[in-house]
Structure formats: structure tokens, C-alpha cells
PyMOL CGO cylinders between C-alpha atoms (Angstrom):
from pymol import cmd
from pymol.cgo import CYLINDER

trace = [
    CYLINDER, 0.08, 0.05, -0.51, 1.16, 3.57, -0.82, 0.3, 1, 1, 1, 1, 1, 1,
    CYLINDER, 1.16, 3.57, -0.82, 1.81, 6.48, 1.60, 0.3, 1, 1, 1, 1, 1, 1,
    CYLINDER, 1.81, 6.48, 1.60, -1.29, 8.16, 0.42, 0.3, 1, 1, 1, 1, 1, 1,
    CYLINDER, -1.29, 8.16, 0.42, -3.69, 5.47, 0.45, 0.3, 1, 1, 1, 1, 1, 1,
    CYLINDER, -3.69, 5.47, 0.45, -2.88, 5.20, 4.11, 0.3, 1, 1, 1, 1, 1, 1,
    CYLINDER, -2.88, 5.20, 4.11, -3.24, 8.61, 4.36, 0.3, 1, 1, 1, 1, 1, 1,
    CYLINDER, -3.24, 8.61, 4.36, -6.65, 8.84, 2.77, 0.3, 1, 1, 1, 1, 1, 1,
    CYLINDER, -6.65, 8.84, 2.77, -7.56, 5.91, 4.88, 0.3, 1, 1, 1, 1, 1, 1,
    CYLINDER, -7.56, 5.91, 4.88, -6.31, 7.52, 8.17, 0.3, 1, 1, 1, 1, 1, 1,
    CYLINDER, -6.31, 7.52, 8.17, -8.23, 10.58, 7.34, 0.3, 1, 1, 1, 1, 1, 1,
    CYLINDER, -8.23, 10.58, 7.34, -11.61, 8.95, 6.57, 0.3, 1, 1, 1, 1, 1, 1,
    CYLINDER, -11.61, 8.95, 6.57, -11.46, 6.88, 10.04, 0.3, 1, 1, 1, 1, 1, 1,
    CYLINDER, -11.46, 6.88, 10.04, -10.66, 10.61, 11.79, 0.3, 1, 1, 1, 1, 1, 1,
    CYLINDER, -10.66, 10.61, 11.79, -13.19, 11.78, 9.98, 0.3, 1, 1, 1, 1, 1, 1,
    CYLINDER, -13.19, 11.78, 9.98, -15.51, 8.89, 10.96, 0.3, 1, 1, 1, 1, 1, 1,
    CYLINDER, -15.51, 8.89, 10.96, -14.81, 9.26, 14.52, 0.3, 1, 1, 1, 1, 1, 1,
    CYLINDER, -14.81, 9.26, 14.52, -15.63, 13.18, 14.52, 0.3, 1, 1, 1, 1, 1, 1,
    CYLINDER, -15.63, 13.18, 14.52, -18.83, 12.44, 13.00, 0.3, 1, 1, 1, 1, 1, 1,
    CYLINDER, -18.83, 12.44, 13.00, -19.70, 9.83, 15.29, 0.3, 1, 1, 1, 1, 1, 1,
    CYLINDER, -19.70, 9.83, 15.29, -18.62, 12.13, 18.17, 0.3, 1, 1, 1, 1, 1, 1,
    CYLINDER, -18.62, 12.13, 18.17, -20.67, 14.70, 17.46, 0.3, 1, 1, 1, 1, 1, 1,
    CYLINDER, -20.67, 14.70, 17.46, -23.89, 12.62, 16.94, 0.3, 1, 1, 1, 1, 1, 1,
    CYLINDER, -23.89, 12.62, 16.94, -23.48, 11.42, 20.13, 0.3, 1, 1, 1, 1, 1, 1,
    CYLINDER, -23.48, 11.42, 20.13, -23.34, 15.00, 21.63, 0.3, 1, 1, 1, 1, 1, 1,
    CYLINDER, -23.34, 15.00, 21.63, -26.51, 15.68, 19.68, 0.3, 1, 1, 1, 1, 1, 1,
    CYLINDER, -26.51, 15.68, 19.68, -28.54, 12.72, 20.99, 0.3, 1, 1, 1, 1, 1, 1,
    CYLINDER, -28.54, 12.72, 20.99, -27.75, 13.87, 24.26, 0.3, 1, 1, 1, 1, 1, 1,
    CYLINDER, -27.75, 13.87, 24.26, -28.58, 17.42, 23.60, 0.3, 1, 1, 1, 1, 1, 1,
    CYLINDER, -28.58, 17.42, 23.60, -32.10, 16.25, 22.18, 0.3, 1, 1, 1, 1, 1, 1,
    CYLINDER, -32.10, 16.25, 22.18, -33.26, 14.01, 24.95, 0.3, 1, 1, 1, 1, 1, 1,
    CYLINDER, -33.26, 14.01, 24.95, -32.18, 17.25, 27.60, 0.3, 1, 1, 1, 1, 1, 1,
    CYLINDER, -32.18, 17.25, 27.60, -34.01, 19.62, 25.30, 0.3, 1, 1, 1, 1, 1, 1,
    CYLINDER, -34.01, 19.62, 25.30, -37.30, 16.37, 25.19, 0.3, 1, 1, 1, 1, 1, 1,
    CYLINDER, -37.30, 16.37, 25.19, -37.13, 16.77, 28.99, 0.3, 1, 1, 1, 1, 1, 1,
    CYLINDER, -37.13, 16.77, 28.99, -36.89, 20.41, 29.52, 0.3, 1, 1, 1, 1, 1, 1,
    CYLINDER, -36.89, 20.41, 29.52, -40.13, 20.70, 27.26, 0.3, 1, 1, 1, 1, 1, 1,
    CYLINDER, -40.13, 20.70, 27.26, -41.86, 17.73, 29.18, 0.3, 1, 1, 1, 1, 1, 1,
    CYLINDER, -41.86, 17.73, 29.18, -40.83, 19.66, 32.45, 0.3, 1, 1, 1, 1, 1, 1,
    CYLINDER, -40.83, 19.66, 32.45, -42.59, 22.87, 30.97, 0.3, 1, 1, 1, 1, 1, 1,
    CYLINDER, -42.59, 22.87, 30.97, -45.60, 21.18, 29.39, 0.3, 1, 1, 1, 1, 1, 1,
    CYLINDER, -45.60, 21.18, 29.39, -46.41, 20.33, 32.95, 0.3, 1, 1, 1, 1, 1, 1,
    CYLINDER, -46.41, 20.33, 32.95, -45.66, 23.52, 34.85, 0.3, 1, 1, 1, 1, 1, 1,
    CYLINDER, -45.66, 23.52, 34.85, -48.04, 24.91, 32.04, 0.3, 1, 1, 1, 1, 1, 1,
    CYLINDER, -48.04, 24.91, 32.04, -50.65, 22.48, 32.67, 0.3, 1, 1, 1, 1, 1, 1,
    CYLINDER, -50.65, 22.48, 32.67, -50.59, 23.35, 36.37, 0.3, 1, 1, 1, 1, 1, 1,
    CYLINDER, -50.59, 23.35, 36.37, -50.57, 27.11, 35.51, 0.3, 1, 1, 1, 1, 1, 1,
    CYLINDER, -50.57, 27.11, 35.51, -53.63, 26.64, 33.43, 0.3, 1, 1, 1, 1, 1, 1,
    CYLINDER, -53.63, 26.64, 33.43, -55.40, 24.90, 36.38, 0.3, 1, 1, 1, 1, 1, 1,
    CYLINDER, -55.40, 24.90, 36.38, -54.68, 27.59, 38.65, 0.3, 1, 1, 1, 1, 1, 1,
    CYLINDER, -54.68, 27.59, 38.65, -56.37, 29.80, 36.15, 0.3, 1, 1, 1, 1, 1, 1,
    CYLINDER, -56.37, 29.80, 36.15, -59.52, 27.83, 35.43, 0.3, 1, 1, 1, 1, 1, 1,
    CYLINDER, -59.52, 27.83, 35.43, -59.72, 27.80, 39.14, 0.3, 1, 1, 1, 1, 1, 1,
    CYLINDER, -59.72, 27.80, 39.14, -59.34, 31.33, 39.55, 0.3, 1, 1, 1, 1, 1, 1,
    CYLINDER, -59.34, 31.33, 39.55, -61.56, 32.52, 37.06, 0.3, 1, 1, 1, 1, 1, 1,
    CYLINDER, -61.56, 32.52, 37.06, -64.22, 29.61, 38.00, 0.3, 1, 1, 1, 1, 1, 1,
    CYLINDER, -64.22, 29.61, 38.00, -64.39, 28.48, 34.33, 0.3, 1, 1, 1, 1, 1, 1,
    CYLINDER, -64.39, 28.48, 34.33, -64.75, 24.87, 32.82, 0.3, 1, 1, 1, 1, 1, 1,
    CYLINDER, -64.75, 24.87, 32.82, -62.44, 23.99, 30.83, 0.3, 1, 1, 1, 1, 1, 1,
    CYLINDER, -62.44, 23.99, 30.83, -63.41, 23.41, 27.30, 0.3, 1, 1, 1, 1, 1, 1,
    CYLINDER, -63.41, 23.41, 27.30, -61.76, 21.19, 24.84, 0.3, 1, 1, 1, 1, 1, 1,
    CYLINDER, -61.76, 21.19, 24.84, -61.04, 22.20, 21.27, 0.3, 1, 1, 1, 1, 1, 1,
    CYLINDER, -61.04, 22.20, 21.27, -63.29, 20.47, 18.42, 0.3, 1, 1, 1, 1, 1, 1,
    CYLINDER, -63.29, 20.47, 18.42, -61.18, 18.20, 16.02, 0.3, 1, 1, 1, 1, 1, 1,
]
cmd.load_cgo(trace, "trace")
């Protein structure tokens, strides 16, 4: 094998390693974001319930 072929293969392996590391980081960030959105959804539902109790209105579900 020539030195050029070895260099090309080494660069390919290095790039693949960088891509896998980056994808893992993105996956972790997406998990954290979904967790934060879930927490926010729970907090908003609690606030909606408090507002409904405060105003004395019954909750109406949208049609559809």
C-alpha cells in the first residue's frame, strides 16, 4: 500500500470518529431538550389549572 492510500484511509477513519462523537453529543442535547419541554408542559398545565380555578370557568376542549 502506498503512503497516499494510508493517509486517505486514516483521514477517513478520523472523520468517521468525529462524526460519531458529534452525533452522540447531538443525541444527548436532544434528550435534554425533550426533558426540558416535558417539564415546561407540566408547569404550564399546572398554571392553566390554577387560572381555571381562579376564574371559575370550566375547561373547554377544542373540537377536532
